[in-house]
C-alpha positions in Angstrom: -50.1 -101.4 -94.5 -52.3 -100.9 -91.6 -54.0 -104.2 -92.4 -50.4 -105.8 -91.9 -50.0 -104.0 -88.9 -53.5 -104.8 -87.4 -53.1 -108.5 -88.2 -49.5 -108.4 -86.6 -50.8 -106.6 -83.5 -54.0 -109.2 -83.0 -51.4 -112.3 -83.3 -49.0 -110.5 -80.5 -52.2 -110.1 -78.4 -53.5 -113.4 -79.1 -50.0 -115.0 -78.2 -49.4 -112.7 -75.4 -52.6 -113.7 -73.6 -51.4 -117.4 -73.5 -47.8 -117.1 -73.0 -45.8 -113.9 -71.9 -42.6 -115.4 -73.5 -44.3 -116.1 -76.5 -45.5 -112.5 -76.7 -42.1 -111.4 -76.3 -40.9 -113.5 -79.2 -43.3 -111.9 -81.6 -42.5 -108.5 -80.5 -38.9 -109.2 -81.1 -39.3 -111.0 -84.3 -41.8 -108.1 -85.4 -39.2 -105.6 -84.6 -36.6 -107.3 -86.5 -38.5 -107.7 -89.2 -39.3 -104.2 -90.0 -35.8 -103.2 -89.4 -35.0 -106.0 -92.1 -37.3 -104.7 -94.4 -36.6 -101.0 -94.2 -32.6 -101.8 -94.7 -33.5 -104.0 -97.6 -35.9 -101.6 -99.4 -34.2 -98.1 -98.6 -32.4 -96.7 -101.6 -28.5 -96.6 -101.3 -27.0 -93.1 -101.1 -23.6 -91.7 -101.0 -24.9 -88.3 -100.2 -27.2 -89.0 -97.4 -30.4 -87.1 -98.8 -32.9 -88.2 -101.5 -34.0 -85.5 -104.1 -37.2 -85.0 -105.4 -35.8 -83.2 -108.4 -33.8 -84.8 -111.3 -30.2 -84.4 -111.0 -30.1 -83.7 -115.0 -33.1 -81.6 -116.1 -34.5 -80.7 -112.7 -38.0 -81.6 -113.5 -40.1 -83.5 -110.6 -39.5 -87.2 -110.0 -42.8 -89.2 -109.4 -43.5 -90.8 -106.4 -44.1 -94.3 -105.4 -44.6 -95.5 -101.8 -43.6 -92.0 -100.6 -40.3 -92.3 -102.3 -39.3 -90.5 -105.5 -38.7 -92.8 -108.3 -35.1 -93.4 -109.3 -35.4 -92.6 -113.1 -36.6 -89.2 -114.5 -39.7 -89.8 -116.7 -38.9 -86.5 -118.7 -35.2 -87.3 -119.9 -34.7 -91.1 -118.4 -31.7 -90.0 -116.4 -31.1 -92.5 -113.4 -30.4 -90.9 -110.3 -26.9 -91.1 -108.6 -28.7 -91.9 -105.2 -30.6 -94.9 -106.9 -29.8 -98.4 -106.1 -27.9 -100.4 -108.8 -29.8 -103.1 -110.5 
């Protein structure tokens, strides 16, 4: 993640040194890209919060990339906040 941010920032600084408008375009595209990636990858939830406990058996859900997995490893229950496949 830090490598992606570092490469993006170096690209921004390189383009901004030659053209202020080009630097602004790169900055806006980066913000739009991060916003789009966040909206695309976030779990859909009707309740507004994501639990780290299974709704069925109350065991802990394993985490992946900072978010709990949508399927319980103990009982196999798919959580209600999980995005439909």
